[in-house]
NUPA-382574 format. One line per field, with one value per residue (C-alpha): residue in three letters; x, y negated, z. Coordinates in steps of 0.2 Angstrom, whole numbers, plus 2048, in hexadecimal, padded with zeros to 3 digits. Each point is the difference from the previous one (the first is absolute). Layout:
N
aa = (ALA | ...)
X = (X | ...)
Y = (Y | ...)
Z = (Z | ...)
This chain:
63
aa = (MET | ASN | GLY | GLN | ASN | ARG | LYS | ASP | ILE | GLN | PRO | GLY | LYS | GLU | VAL | ASP | ILE | VAL | LEU | LYS | GLN | ASP | GLN | ARG | THR | GLY | LYS | LEU | THR | HIS | GLY | ILE | VAL | LYS | ASP | LEU | LEU | THR | LYS | SER | SER | SER | HIS | PRO | HIS | GLY | ILE | LYS | VAL | ARG | LEU | GLU | ASP | GLY | GLN | VAL | GLY | ARG | VAL | LYS | LYS | ILE | TYR)
X = (800 | 807 | 7FA | 7F5 | 7EF | 7FA | 7F7 | 810 | 809 | 7FC | 80A | 80B | 804 | 811 | 804 | 80F | 7FE | 809 | 804 | 7FF | 812 | 802 | 7F5 | 80D | 80B | 7F0 | 809 | 7F3 | 7FD | 7FA | 7F4 | 7F0 | 7F0 | 7FB | 7F4 | 7FA | 801 | 7F9 | 7ED | 7F9 | 7FE | 80D | 810 | 80B | 811 | 7FB | 7F6 | 80B | 801 | 80A | 80A | 802 | 810 | 7FA | 806 | 7F3 | 7FE | 7F7 | 7FC | 80A | 7FC | 7F5 | 806)
Y = (801 | 7EC | 7F6 | 7F5 | 807 | 7FA | 810 | 80C | 7F7 | 804 | 7FB | 80F | 803 | 803 | 7F4 | 7F8 | 7ED | 7F1 | 7F2 | 7EE | 7FE | 810 | 7FD | 7FB | 80F | 80C | 808 | 80A | 802 | 80F | 800 | 803 | 7F2 | 7F8 | 7F3 | 7FC | 7ED | 7FF | 7FE | 803 | 811 | 803 | 7F3 | 804 | 7FD | 80C | 7FD | 7F8 | 808 | 7FD | 80F | 808 | 7F7 | 7F1 | 7FE | 7FA | 805 | 805 | 814 | 806 | 813 | 80A | 811)
Z = (800 | 7FC | 80F | 7F5 | 808 | 812 | 801 | 7FF | 80E | 814 | 80E | 804 | 7EE | 7FA | 7F1 | 7F8 | 7FF | 7F7 | 80D | 7F9 | 801 | 7F5 | 7F1 | 7F4 | 803 | 805 | 80E | 809 | 813 | 808 | 80E | 809 | 7FD | 80E | 7FA | 7ED | 7FD | 7F0 | 801 | 7EE | 7F9 | 7F5 | 7FB | 7EF | 80A | 80F | 811 | 80B | 812 | 80F | 806 | 813 | 800 | 7FB | 7ED | 7F4 | 7EF | 7F2 | 7FE | 7F0 | 805 | 80B | 807)
């Protein structure tokens, strides 16, 4: 799953995200979803989430 649909992501899911500072390089950060920050049902660049460690980014892959 590519992380563009809000319904695919729930707190506790394991995901890869791209942090704001890594958008140019596309470097992925692995973690567990704590909060969903995007309110719309979908987003073309990925749903924005906060990981349990506090990092914020857009979901690129859901495990």
